[in-house]
C-alpha positions as semicolon CSV with decimal commas, in nm:
position;residue;x (nm);y (nm);z (nm)
1;S;-4,360;5,858;-9,546
2;A;-4,076;5,770;-9,801
3;T;-3,806;5,535;-9,802
4;I;-3,511;5,552;-10,025
5;V;-3,200;5,374;-10,125
6;P;-2,937;5,482;-9,816
7;G;-2,636;5,425;-10,018
8;S;-2,285;5,487;-9,845
9;I;-2,434;5,612;-9,507
10;F;-2,559;5,235;-9,445
11;K;-2,177;5,171;-9,414
12;V;-2,213;5,294;-9,080
13;V;-2,453;5,012;-8,959
14;T;-2,218;4,749;-9,131
15;A;-1,937;4,918;-8,948
16;N;-2,107;4,939;-8,621
17;A;-2,172;4,511;-8,669
18;A;-1,775;4,468;-8,754
19;L;-1,679;4,681;-8,432
20;E;-1,904;4,437;-8,190
21;T;-1,890;4,123;-8,406
22;I;-1,561;4,065;-8,578
23;D;-1,296;3,934;-8,353
24;N;-0,994;4,112;-8,362
25;I;-1,142;4,389;-8,575
26;D;-0,836;4,637;-8,507
27;D;-0,628;4,378;-8,708
28;W;-0,884;4,349;-9,025
29;S;-0,777;4,485;-9,328
30;Y;-0,906;4,462;-9,710
31;Y;-0,684;4,510;-10,026
32;C;-0,911;4,690;-10,288
33;T;-0,820;4,649;-10,660
34;G;-1,128;4,845;-10,755
35;S;-1,374;4,568;-10,809
36;K;-1,459;4,220;-10,670
37;Q;-1,643;3,919;-10,848
38;Y;-1,892;3,699;-10,668
39;G;-1,996;3,493;-10,968
40;S;-1,925;3,449;-11,317
41;Y;-2,212;3,723;-11,461
42;S;-2,087;4,110;-11,479
43;K;-2,377;4,162;-11,265
44;D;-2,195;3,948;-10,979
45;R;-1,932;4,228;-10,920
46;I;-1,918;4,503;-10,680
47;T;-1,682;4,788;-10,773
48;C;-1,513;5,117;-10,614
49;L;-1,459;5,416;-10,818
50;S;-1,111;5,368;-10,755
51;A;-0,878;5,107;-10,628
52;H;-0,839;5,193;-10,266
53;G;-0,530;4,952;-10,215
54;N;-0,491;4,775;-9,821
55;V;-0,763;4,941;-9,604
56;D;-0,864;4,888;-9,226
57;L;-1,181;4,965;-9,116
58;E;-1,137;5,336;-9,038
59;E;-0,992;5,382;-9,400
60;A;-1,227;5,176;-9,554
61;L;-1,533;5,409;-9,415
62;A;-1,332;5,731;-9,507
63;D;-1,284;5,601;-9,843
64;S;-1,628;5,447;-9,875
65;C;-1,479;5,151;-10,009
66;N;-1,767;4,925;-10,159
67;C;-1,561;4,594;-10,164
68;A;-1,429;4,646;-9,835
69;F;-1,753;4,689;-9,718
70;G;-1,914;4,412;-9,926
71;A;-1,631;4,195;-9,745
72;L;-1,722;4,286;-9,433
73;A;-2,091;4,215;-9,467
74;I;-2,006;3,873;-9,581
75;E;-1,786;3,778;-9,275
76;I;-2,048;3,957;-9,064
77;G;-2,332;3,701;-9,237
78;P;-2,686;3,790;-9,313
79;E;-2,836;3,731;-8,936
80;K;-2,586;3,949;-8,745
81;L;-2,603;4,221;-9,024
82;K;-3,020;4,171;-8,981
83;E;-2,970;4,203;-8,602
84;Y;-2,757;4,509;-8,612
85;T;-3,019;4,680;-8,877
86;Q;-3,292;4,605;-8,623
87;M;-3,101;4,730;-8,312
88;S;-3,015;5,066;-8,515
89;G;-3,383;5,150;-8,524
90;L;-3,404;5,177;-8,915
91;M;-3,669;4,933;-8,921
92;N;-3,873;5,116;-8,692
93;S;-4,167;5,342;-8,764
94;Y;-4,157;5,672;-8,610
95;D;-4,449;5,886;-8,453
96;L;-4,393;6,226;-8,490
97;Q;-4,719;6,386;-8,320
98;G;-4,902;6,161;-8,505
99;I;-4,732;6,170;-8,821
100;H;-4,591;5,755;-8,833
101;T;-4,292;5,714;-9,090
102;K;-4,262;5,444;-9,303
103;E;-4,056;5,124;-9,202
104;S;-3,747;5,074;-9,357
105;T;-3,689;4,737;-9,555
106;F;-3,380;4,528;-9,635
107;E;-3,295;4,175;-9,767
108;F;-3,070;3,954;-9,593
109;N;-2,999;3,647;-9,740
110;N;-2,684;3,400;-9,772
111;V;-2,609;3,491;-10,148
112;D;-2,269;3,663;-10,141
113;I;-2,330;3,914;-10,399
114;D;-2,663;4,027;-10,282
115;L;-2,537;4,043;-9,876
116;A;-2,245;4,219;-10,032
117;W;-2,489;4,518;-10,166
118;T;-2,673;4,511;-9,867
119;G;-2,397;4,589;-9,631
120;I;-2,304;4,879;-9,874
121;G;-2,613;5,031;-9,846
122;Q;-2,769;4,908;-10,227
123;H;-2,919;4,593;-10,291
124;K;-3,314;4,599;-10,204
125;D;-3,226;4,834;-9,898
126;L;-3,488;5,115;-9,841
127;V;-3,424;5,328;-9,542
128;N;-3,686;5,634;-9,387
129;P;-3,459;5,908;-9,367
130;C;-3,595;6,026;-9,009
131;A;-3,499;5,668;-8,906
132;M;-3,157;5,732;-9,046
133;M;-3,158;6,059;-8,890
134;V;-3,208;5,912;-8,551
135;Y;-2,965;5,663;-8,598
136;M;-2,695;5,917;-8,665
137;G;-2,803;6,127;-8,358
138;A;-2,721;5,828;-8,148
139;I;-2,392;5,760;-8,304
140;G;-2,341;6,155;-8,212
141;G;-2,533;6,156;-7,847
142;D;-2,292;5,822;-7,737
143;G;-2,541;5,554;-7,839
144;Q;-2,849;5,756;-7,701
145;A;-3,115;5,866;-7,978
146;A;-3,361;6,164;-7,889
147;K;-3,694;6,089;-7,967
148;P;-3,777;6,293;-8,318
149;R;-4,024;6,567;-8,266
150;L;-4,144;6,835;-8,504
151;I;-4,108;7,191;-8,400
152;E;-4,331;7,440;-8,507
153;D;-4,240;7,738;-8,304
154;I;-4,049;7,827;-8,020
155;Q;-4,122;8,124;-7,784
156;F;-3,858;8,387;-7,662
157;A;-3,872;8,541;-7,359
158;N;-3,697;8,910;-7,311
159;G;-3,520;8,801;-7,637
160;L;-3,370;8,485;-7,505
161;P;-3,502;8,121;-7,613
162;A;-3,729;7,997;-7,355
163;G;-3,635;7,630;-7,428
164;L;-3,798;7,378;-7,568
165;P;-4,183;7,272;-7,456
166;F;-4,086;6,928;-7,412
167;K;-3,893;6,691;-7,272
168;S;-3,743;6,380;-7,555
169;G;-3,712;6,073;-7,415
170;K;-3,394;5,864;-7,533
171;T;-3,336;5,532;-7,640
172;T;-3,013;5,336;-7,662
173;L;-2,933;5,236;-8,037
174;V;-2,548;5,175;-8,000
175;N;-2,338;5,098;-7,740
176;A;-2,188;5,393;-7,599
177;D;-1,821;5,259;-7,670
178;T;-1,902;5,166;-8,016
179;A;-2,049;5,508;-8,051
180;E;-1,761;5,687;-7,961
181;K;-1,550;5,472;-8,222
182;L;-1,756;5,558;-8,490
183;Q;-1,777;5,919;-8,388
184;S;-1,388;5,911;-8,421
185;M;-1,437;5,722;-8,761
186;M;-1,671;5,937;-8,903
């Protein structure tokens, strides 16, 4: 029933959007100096733990480069980033046998510093851990997310698992080709 700041795990959503919306993303690169200033105030700065130098999308994700993902979020734009966040299922409430999860919340605006931090998983981002688990499961499941369930116990027959007592419906949250690329990158 809670939401938490997702932090860098949200970069996977931004990477998903970048893979599908930025032309020639395979040729995209960013030169990280360790910080990027978006305004005249100190609060208008994106920082990394170190300067990553020149990174492509895969390296930016591997290095968790805040500066690169801030730039990607701005290039993607607030409308598309919101669209991909909605498609990811992160803004859904899930029903786990009568327990309803809290919906995640995000702010997508045209202020560059705010949008950059949103794409990094900061700013006003709050995600429900169950929703993020379902999304990550969809990436691992070739784009298909299993419906989350609570398991109280599993019955065993002759010492062998009898199997789960239900069938789990699946929902597409990620394009299968994009899921495969994200799997490789992760």
